[in-house]
C-alpha positions, 0 to 999 in steps of 0.5 A, a space after each residue: 519081926 512077927 505079929 500075931 493078929 487076933 481077929 479076921 474082920 476088917 481091922 485084922 485083915 487090913 492090919 495084916 496087909 499094912 504090916 506085910 507091906 512093912 516087911 513083917 511076918 503075920 499070923 492071923 487068928 480067927 475064932 470063926 470056922 472056915 466058911 462053907 461056900 453057900 448061896 444067899 438063897 441057901 443061907 437065907 433058907 437056913 437062917 444063916 447070915 453069910 456076909 453079915 449086915 450092910 455097911 456104908 463105907 466112906 471117909 478115912 477108910 475109903 481113902 485107905 482102901 484107895 491107897 491099897 488099890 482096892 476101891 474098884 473091887 469094893 464098888 463091884 460089890 456095891 448094893 446100889 441102894 438108891 435111897 432111904 425110905 422112912 415108913 410109919 407103922 403100917 407101912 405108910 411112907 413118910 419121907 425119903 432120902 435120895 442118896 444120889 445127891 449125897 454120893 455126888 457131893 463126895 464124888 462117889 466116894 461111898 460104897 454100901 456093901 455087906 461087911 462080909 464082902 469088905 472082908 473078902 476083898 481085904 482077905 484076897 489082897 493078902 499075900 502068901 506071907 500071911 498065915 491064917 488059922 480059923 476056928 481058934 482063939 486066944 487062951 493065955 498071953 504072956 509078954 515081956 520087953 522082948 516079945 509075946 507068948 500066946 497060947 491058943 485054944 488048940 493048945 499050940 503056943 506062938 511067939 511074936 514081937 507084937 500081939 494085935 487085938 483086932 477081935 471086936 467089941 467082945 475082944 478076948 485079947 483086951 480081956 486077957 491083957 487089959 481087964 474085964 470087958 465091963 471096964 471098957 464097954 459103954 452101953 448106949 441103951 439099945 439092942 440090935 439084931 439082924 437076919 436074912 430071909 427068902 421071900 421073892 415078893 417082899 424082895 421085889 417090893 423093897 426095890 433098891 431102897 433101904 426101908 426103915 419102919 420107925 416107931 418110938 424107941 424102935 426101928 426095923 430096916 429092910 433091904 434087898 440083896 437079890 431077886 429073892 433074898 432080903 436082909 433085916 436090921 433092927 434096933 430098939 431101946 433096951 437096958 441091961 444084958 441081951 436076952 439069952 433065950 427065945 430071941 425069935 419070940 423076943 423080936 416078934 413081940 417088938 416088931 410084929 406089931 409094926 405092920 407092913 410086911 414085917 409080920 411076914 418077914 418076922 415069921 422067917 426069923 431063925 431061932 438064933 439071929 444075930 443079936 447084941 447090945 449097942 455099945 461103944 468101947 472106950 479104952 484109955 490106953 490102946 497098948 500095953 507092952 507088946 500088945 495093941 488094940 485096933 478097930 472095935 476092940 478099942 475104937 467102937 463108935 457103935 452100929 447106930 453111928 456107923 463108920 466103924 469099919 472105915 475107922 478100923 481100916 484107917 486105924 490099921 494103916 496108921 498102925 502099919 505106918 508107925 511100925 514101918 522101919 521101927 527096930 524091935 526096941 522101939 515098938 512100944 514107942 510106935 504103939 504110943 504114937 499110933 494112939 496119939 495120931 488117931 486118938 483125937 479123931 476117934 474120941 470126936 467120932 464117939 462123942 458124935 455117936 453118943 449124940 446121934 443115938 437119940 436121933 437114930 431111935 427117937 423117943 418123942 413124937 417131936 424128934 420123930 417128926 423132925 427126923 422126917 423133915 430133915 430127911 426130906 430137906 437133905 434130898 434137895 440139891 441145895 442141901 447137898 451143895 451146902 453140906 459139900 464142905 463138911 462131907 469127906 469128898 477129899 482127904 482130911 487134914 488128919 488123913 494127909 498128916 497120917 501119910 507123913 508118918 514113916 514109910 
């Protein structure tokens, strides 16, 4: 049987790996053009964002990567962040979270790496049975009880037994098959942005910590990628659509006034940085006929809550296991079972994501001070011991249950 997978991010790549393991033929479609190999330094000088932003990868996705025997390759790309330093506007340190006790509490089952490095590891693990076409998207979809017909943006037509929409929050597959994205996106009242910059002095000052300069309703994150290159991660409260003009000026008006090294870094902001709204995606039914959604296209928790990549990789495994050994006539039943197994966990994490949004961007002085005190307290060995039963040190009951699905 053949699967047409749209989206070559963590969700799509992991789905292709697990479906190939189940004996499926896979065609992977990605709208991004083939990457041009460039160094971090060259990318920063041009304002590019090779590798994307940093993610913390742990939890169920980490367990999946272990079963794929790829965990050592992820650790080779670890950014080795030692702590999270909170700073007031102007740069004054207010509190610091030491990550060593946290990692120790979960037996080191945590990697901080660029999203692009996760994609590279997953891509390199694919066998020759996966065909990858880049620079393309989906233009039209038709499906019946026997399969799907997909027309691509270059005019070619592909036929398959299954269409997988792994193309993120702005999923084209979801739009074509399930309806307009406004029906499923849940804005959390914030916007986010990111870019790389080249400044050896700032990179040296950042050291091996993630630095968060926090103000009411806004937060600027800075971390080092190399001796000369740093990366940014911005979030601020905002309602409505993202601006379409002068993104650089818009960001500078918000973050220049936060002081420390930010005016210097913001002067290096490219004209077109990564910029998007912070949303969750809630889809009541993850499949329709022979089309199924995976990852952020139906399970987005939000950038402020984290674990999006981890959930996506784990979801790919759940889907792959459900489709293992299933005859064509039973595919739709397997797709429903996939949601039944994973749906409650995703719903719980989305509820937690909505709750954590207010703490990620405090909108009162009280919340701001409480977060600083919590950071200090969380670094203590006692806190790590108390939190140990609640951290994903070992595989969860749900994770173990998933492995009992068809092999």
